[in-house]
matplotlib code that plots the C-alpha trace (Angstrom):
import matplotlib.pyplot as plt

x = [-15.4, -12.0, -8.8, -6.7, -3.1, -2.4, 1.0, 1.9, 1.8, 2.7, 1.9, 1.8, -1.3, -2.9, -3.6, -6.8, -7.1, -6.0, -8.4, -11.1, -10.3, -10.0, -13.6, -15.2, -13.8, -14.7, -18.5, -18.5, -16.9, -14.2, -11.0, -8.7, -7.1, -10.2, -11.5, -8.2, -8.1, -11.5, -11.0, -7.9, -9.2, -12.2, -10.5, -8.2, -11.1, -12.8, -9.4, -9.0, -12.5, -11.8, -8.1, -10.0, -12.6, -10.2, -7.7, -11.2, -12.1, -8.8, -8.8, -11.9, -11.2, -8.1, -10.5, -12.4, -15.7, -17.4, -21.3, -22.9, -24.4, -28.1, -27.3, -25.0, -27.8, -30.8, -29.0, -28.1, -31.6, -32.4, -30.4, -30.9, -34.7]
y = [-39.5, -40.7, -40.4, -37.3, -36.9, -34.4, -32.5, -30.3, -26.7, -24.6, -20.9, -17.4, -15.9, -13.4, -14.3, -13.1, -15.6, -18.2, -17.2, -17.4, -20.4, -22.3, -21.0, -22.2, -26.1, -26.1, -24.8, -27.4, -30.5, -29.9, -30.1, -26.5, -28.3, -29.2, -25.8, -24.4, -26.2, -25.8, -22.3, -22.1, -24.0, -22.0, -18.5, -19.6, -21.2, -17.7, -16.3, -17.9, -17.2, -13.5, -14.1, -16.5, -13.4, -11.0, -12.7, -13.6, -9.6, -8.4, -10.8, -9.0, -5.8, -6.2, -7.8, -4.5, -6.4, -4.0, -3.0, -0.7, 2.4, 1.4, -1.6, -0.2, 2.8, -0.3, -2.0, 0.5, 1.6, -2.1, -2.2, 1.3, 1.1]
z = [15.9, 13.5, 15.8, 14.6, 14.6, 17.0, 17.9, 21.2, 21.0, 23.9, 24.3, 25.8, 26.9, 29.3, 33.3, 32.0, 28.8, 30.6, 33.7, 31.2, 29.9, 33.3, 34.0, 30.9, 30.7, 34.5, 33.8, 30.4, 31.7, 29.0, 29.1, 28.5, 25.9, 24.1, 24.2, 23.0, 20.1, 19.0, 19.4, 17.6, 14.8, 14.7, 14.9, 11.1, 9.6, 9.9, 8.8, 6.1, 4.5, 5.1, 3.8, 0.1, 0.1, -0.6, -2.8, -4.6, -4.4, -5.6, -8.9, -9.7, -9.1, -11.7, -14.0, -13.8, -12.6, -10.5, -9.8, -12.4, -10.8, -11.2, -9.4, -6.8, -6.2, -5.7, -3.6, -1.4, -1.7, -0.8, 3.0, 3.4, 4.4]

ax = plt.figure().add_subplot(projection="3d")
ax.plot(x, y, z, "-o")
ax.set_aspect("equal")
plt.show()
């Protein structure tokens, strides 16, 4: 594993979240810092993907790139079954 530069981040979480993190840390033998960092990275990846998809969809909409009625009806029929 490559050495990555890291920084310290201090944040407040609810007591419930802290307890859940402590429990998971104990169960997995991973540090709380490792688990919290992994959780933040996963969250940010998902959010970045969603923002990218929304921006792409807005560009398509601005360019009037919409599905036609026939293709839309076939799509609905395919997934409604």
